C-alpha positions in Angstrom: -18.6 6.0 -25.6 -19.0 2.3 -24.9 -15.2 1.8 -25.2 -14.5 4.7 -22.8 -16.9 3.2 -20.2 -15.3 -0.3 -20.7 -11.9 1.1 -20.2 -12.9 3.0 -17.0 -14.7 -0.1 -15.6 -11.7 -2.3 -16.5 -9.2 0.2 -14.9 -11.3 0.5 -11.7 -11.6 -3.3 -11.4 -8.0 -3.9 -12.1 -6.8 -1.3 -9.6 -9.2 -2.6 -7.1 -8.1 -6.3 -7.4 -4.4 -5.2 -7.4 -4.9 -3.2 -4.2 -6.9 -5.9 -2.5 -4.0 -8.3 -3.0 -1.5 -6.0 -1.2 -0.3 -6.9 2.3 -1.2 -3.8 4.2 -4.7 -2.7 5.4 -4.9 0.8 3.8 -4.4 -0.5 0.2 -7.0 -3.2 0.9 -9.5 -0.6 1.9 -8.8 1.5 -1.2 -9.1 -1.6 -3.4 -12.5 -2.4 -1.9 -13.5 1.2 -2.5 -12.4 1.0 -6.2 -14.3 -2.2 -6.7 -17.4 -0.7 -5.2 -17.1 2.3 -7.5 -16.7 -0.1 -10.5 -19.8 -2.1 -9.5 -21.8 1.2 -9.0 -20.8 2.5 -12.3 -21.6 -0.8 -14.0 -25.1 -0.8 -12.4 -25.7 2.8 -13.4 -24.6 2.2 -17.0 -26.5 -1.0 -17.5 -29.7 0.8 -16.3 -29.8 2.7 -19.6 -30.4 6.0 -18.0 -32.5 8.5 -19.9 -32.5 12.2 -19.5 -35.6 14.4 -19.5 -38.1 11.5 -18.9 -40.3 11.2 -15.9 -39.2 8.4 -13.4 -42.8 7.0 -13.3 -45.5 6.4 -15.8 -47.6 9.4 -16.4 -50.8 9.6 -18.4 -50.0 10.5 -22.0 -46.3 9.7 -21.8 -45.1 6.4 -23.2 -41.4 6.7 -22.3 -40.2 6.8 -18.7 -36.9 6.5 -16.9 -36.3 3.3 -14.9 -35.7 4.4 -11.2 -34.4 1.0 -10.2 -30.7 1.5 -11.2 -30.6 4.9 -9.4 -32.1 3.3 -6.3 -29.7 0.4 -6.4 -26.7 2.6 -6.8 -27.8 5.0 -4.0 -28.3 2.1 -1.7 -24.9 0.6 -2.6 -23.2 3.9 -2.0 -24.7 4.2 1.5 -23.8 0.6 2.4 -20.4 1.0 0.9 -19.7 4.1 3.0 -20.8 2.3 6.1 -18.7 -0.8 5.4 -15.6 1.4 4.6 -16.0 3.2 7.9 -16.3 -0.2 9.7 -13.2 -1.6 7.9 -11.1 1.5 8.7 -12.1 1.3 12.4 -11.4 -2.4 12.4 -8.0 -1.9 10.9 -7.1 0.9 13.3 -8.1 -1.4 16.2 -5.9 -4.2 14.8 -3.0 -1.8 14.3 -3.3 -0.6 17.9 -3.3 -4.2 19.3 -0.8 -5.8 16.9 1.5 -2.7 16.4 1.6 -3.3 12.6 -0.8 -2.8 9.7 -0.3 -6.1 7.8 -3.4 -7.9 6.8 -2.4 -11.2 8.3 -1.1 -9.6 11.5 2.5 -10.9 10.9 5.4 -8.5 10.5 7.2 -9.0 7.2 10.6 -7.5 6.5 
């Protein structure tokens, strides 16, 4: 199971970095999204999630699930969605003013 998670995290990170290094805006947005997915998955897996345990301490129960990883990932998803929407609007505005979708604003043939 650990090898599968490591392969998935490595693939998401590799694809994200590759797409961020592209010259057009849409692959850069996709790359940032893949990187945020990789970070969210990493946070969730490192939290050692337990199933069937209460999220807080209850009298008589010695084991509990740590709610911090879920809260961090949920917050990261919301912030990531807002930032993705902002970057898409920003790239659309740059495209309408510069008439191309290159990251640096210069047309390359």
